[in-house]
N, C-alpha and C positions, 0 to 999 in steps of 0.2 A: 201220335206215335212219339215215344221218348227217344230222342236222338242221342246216340252215344258220343262220348267226348274223344276227340283226337287232339293230342297236345303236340306242339312243335317247340322243342327246347333248343335254341340256337342263339348264340350271342351275335351272329351276323344278322342284324335287324332287317336290312333291306331284303335279304334272301328269304327270311322266315315269313315276312308279311306278303311277299310276292307269291310264295308257295301257298299260303293261306288263301289269298285272293283267288288263285287258280282253282283250288279245291272247292271253295264255296260257290264259285260261279260256273263250275263244270256242269252242274245240274244233277240233282237227285242223288248226291252222295250222302249216305246216312250217318254223317258225323257232324257234331257241333265242334268247330275248330277253334282252338285257343293257342295263342303264341306267347311264349315266355323267352325273354332274352336275359333274364337273371335267375340264378338257381333258387334264391330265397323266395322269390315270387312263385316259382313253380311248386316248391315243397309246401308253401303255405296254402296254395290252391288244393294240393292233395289232401290236406287235413279236412277239407270241406266237401270235396267232390271225388268221384271215382273216374279214373281215366281208362278208357278201353284200349287205346292205341297211342304209343308215344314214339314220335320221330325225334331222335336226339342226335345232334351233330357231334362230330369228333371234338370240336372246340368246347363243347359243353358236357361231354361225357365224363362221368365219375364212376368209380367202382360201385358205389352204393346204389346206383341206378338198377343194378341187377337184382337187388333185394326187394325192389318195389313190387307191390302186388298189382301189376299191370299185365293183362293177358298177352298183349302184343307190344314188344319193344323192338324198334327198328333203328339201326344206326345209319345216319346220313354220312356215308364214308367220304373222306377227303383224300387221305393218303394211306389209310389202313394201318397205321402204326399203333402199337400197344393197346389194342382193343380186344375185347372178348370175341373171338371168332365163332363162338357157339351161337351168338346172336345173329339175327338176320341183318344183312348189310345191303344198302341201296346206294348207288353212286350219286352223291349229292349234286355234282356238276353235270347233269344231263337235263334234258327238257323236263319241265314240270309235268307234262303229260306222261312222260316215261316214268318219272318218280311215282306218280299216282297209280299208274298201271301196275308197277311192281309192288307197291304197298297193298293194293287191292288183291293181287295174286297171292301174296303172303297171307293176307287176312282170310281169304277164302279157303286156304289150305290149313289154317291153324285150328286149334282145338277150342277156341272161344265159343261161347254160345252165339248162335246165329239170331238175328233179329228179322222181323218181318219188315219188308220194304214196300211201301205203297206209293204209287205215282201221284204227282200233283199236276194235273193236266186239265185243260178246258176241253171237254168233250172227249170222244173216243179217238183212239189211234186209227188213222186211215191207212188201209193196206192197198198199195198200188202194185198190181202184178203186170209185168212186162214180158210178153211171150209172143213169138211168131214161129210158124212152121217153115218160114222162108229163111234160108241161110245167108250169111254175109250181108246184112242189111243195117249195120250200125246199132244193133240192139243194145249192146253193153255201153257203147259211147253215148247213146241216147239216154240210157238209164242213169249213168253217172252224171251226165250233164244236168238232167232233170233234178237229180238228187242234190247236187251242189247248189243249184239255183234255189230249190226249196229250202235248203239248209241256211240260206242267208237270213231267213226270217222265222223258220220253223225247225224245231228239233227233228232231225231226220236220220233214219238208220237204213243202210243199204246191205242187202244180202245177195250174193251171187251164187247161182246153182249150176254154172257151167262145168263140164267135165275137166276142161283145161283152160282156165281163165287167163293164165299168163300174167295175172295182176301183180304178183311179187316182182317179176322181172321188169314189167312196165314201170313200176314205181321205184325200182332199184332198192327193194327192201327184202329182208329176211324176217318172216313172221315166226314168232315163237309158239303160236297156237293158231287154230283155225276153227271153222264151223263145226267140225266133228268133235272137237273138245267141248264146245258149248252144248252139243246134243248129249254128250256123255254126262255132263254135270246135270243137265235137265232130267235125265232118266235115273241117275244114281244118287245125286246129292242136290235135289232141287232147292233146298234151303240155302245153298251157296251159289245159286245161279246168278244173282245180282252181282256178287263180287267177281265171279268168273267173267261175266259179261263185261264188266268194267276193265278187267285186266286184259281181255282179248281185243277190246275196241281200238281200232286204228282210225286215222283221219286223213282224208285227202280233199283239198279244196274246201275245207269246212264241213265236209260230209263224213259222218261216222260210218264205219263199216266193220264187219267181222270178216277176216280173211277167208276166202273160199277154201273148201276142203282140198288139201294137197293131193289126196288120192280119193277121187270121187266115189270109188267103190265103198269107202267107209260110211257113206250115207245110204247105200243101196237098200238096206233093210228097214229104213225109216218110212212108216206109212204116212199117208196124207193127214190122217187124224192126229198123229204125233206132231207133225209140223204145225198144224192149227193150234194144238195145245201149247206149243212153244211160243207161237206168236201171241196168244192170249196172255201167257205169263209175262212176256216182254212188255205188253201193254200194261199189265198190272204193276210191275216193279220199276218201270222207267217213266220218264216224262216225254218220250218220243211222240210227236204228233203224226209223223208219217213213217211207214215202213215200206221200202221199195224192194220188191222181189224181182231180181233179174233171172227169169226162169228158163229151164231147158227141158228137153225130153229125158234127161238123166234122172229127173226127179220122179220117184215112185208116186203113183196116184196124183199125177200132175193136175188132172181135171178137178179133183177134190180141193186142191190148193187154190186153183183159179176160181172155183165156185165160192170160196171163202173171201176172195178179194172184194174190196168195195168198188174198185175200178180196174179195168184191164186195158192196156195199150198194146195193140198189135201193129207192127210195122209191115207194110205190104209193098210190093213192087208191081210194075205194070207189064213185065215180060210174061210170056205165055206159061212158062214153067212155074213161076212164082204164083200166078193166078190159079193155076191148076192145084198147087199145093194148098193154097188158102181155101179154095172151094172144097177140096177133099176134107180138110180139117173141120170146116163148118158143117159139112154133111155128117161127119162122124159124131160131132157134138149132138146133132139133132137125133141121130140114130140111137145113141147111147143115153138119151134123156138128159143131156146137159145143155139144153138150149138156153138156159138162163145165163150161161157164160157169154153167149153171143149178145144177150141184152145188156151186159155190163161192159162190152168191148167197144173201144173207140179205135178205129183204124187210122193210121197215119202213113201217107205215102210221101216220104221225104224227098225233097228236091236234090239235085246233084250239087253238093257243096264244093266250092272251089278249093277251100283250104280248111283243114281242121287243126286244132292245137296239137302240138307234138307231145305235150306232157299232160297226164291225167289231172294234174293239179291246176290246170289253166283252162278247163273246159267251159267255164262261164264266159269266156271270151270267144268270139268267132261267129261264123255263120250259123252253126247248129244252135248255139245259145240264143242267137237272135230269132231263129225260127221258133224255138220253144217259147220264148218270151212273147212273140207275136201271135202264134197259133194255139199253143197248148195251154199256156198259163191262163188266158182270159176264161176259157171254158172250165178249166180245173178249179180255179179260185171262185168263179161264179157259182159253180156247183157246191163248193164248200160253204159259201156264204148262205146259199139257199137252204142247205141242210141245217146250218146253225140256227 
C-alpha cells in the first residue's frame, strides 16, 4: 500500500518531533510523516513529493501556504492571530492524542480521495464477548479490567452495549461522538470508517474504546449481521488483536453476535435467583438451536472483593486485577498460544 504523506511544518523542533513520534507509534495510521522546521526544506520537498495533509503551526504559517496544492491544510493554532479562519484549526497545545483525533476527524470529512487501509497483524483479531443474564455482577468492571490488562501487551479495543453505561460521568469526560456515529459511517460512508474510528477512539488505562451510544435506541435497528460486518471491517482496517464486547440485552440479535465471538465470558452468582436466570438462559439457547454459544462460554463466579479501584483508569491494580491475572489469563493466553 502506498502511504500518503503528512507533513508537519513547525519551527518548534521538540514539539514537531514529539507529535511525529506519537503519530507513527499510535498504530496503523495511513501516513508517512515528515517533519520540517525550516520553510526552505519544506518547499524543496514539495518539488519532489506530493503531500496529502499539512499541519502548519502559526509560527511557520505564511500566506503562500494557501496556494499550495495540498488537499488538507490544518493550522496548529497557538493564539489564533492573523490567520486565515477559512482553514481548519487545531489547538496545538493539547494532548497529542487529541490533536491526532481532530486531524483524523477533519480528514474523514474532507473531499480528498480516500485510500484503502489494511491491517498489519499477526493472526486474526480475537473477539471476546462478555455477557451474563444476571444483573449487578461487575460485568463492566470485569470487562474493562480484562481489556486494560490485555492492552498492556496487545492492541485491544473495547465496545460497550449497555443502555446506560454512565461511562462519560465515571471518566469525567464529554464525548464528541459515540458508537452510533461509527455505525452511521459504516453504513453510509464505509470508505471513511478508518478515519472516523480514529477520531472517535478514546483511551482509559491504556485501553482503546469507542464511547457507548448516548441514546441506546439509536442502535435499536442494527441487526446482528450488521454488527458482525462492522467487526470484520474493524479487523480489516486496524491492527487490533482483541475486540472486547461488553454486551447486554439491548443489542438486537444478541445471540447472533455471541455466536460470532471466539470466546464468551459469563459471570454467574450462586444465589438461587441468579442460578435460575442462568439456567433459563442456557435452556433458551438449546431450544433455539444456539447451543454452540454454550460451548464457547466460560463461566466465572467472582469472589467477594474487599476493595475495587475508585477510578476506571486504575483497574489494573487491586483484587479483581489479581484474580484475572491468576485465574483468567493463564487459560486465555494458553488457548491463544495453542491456536497460534
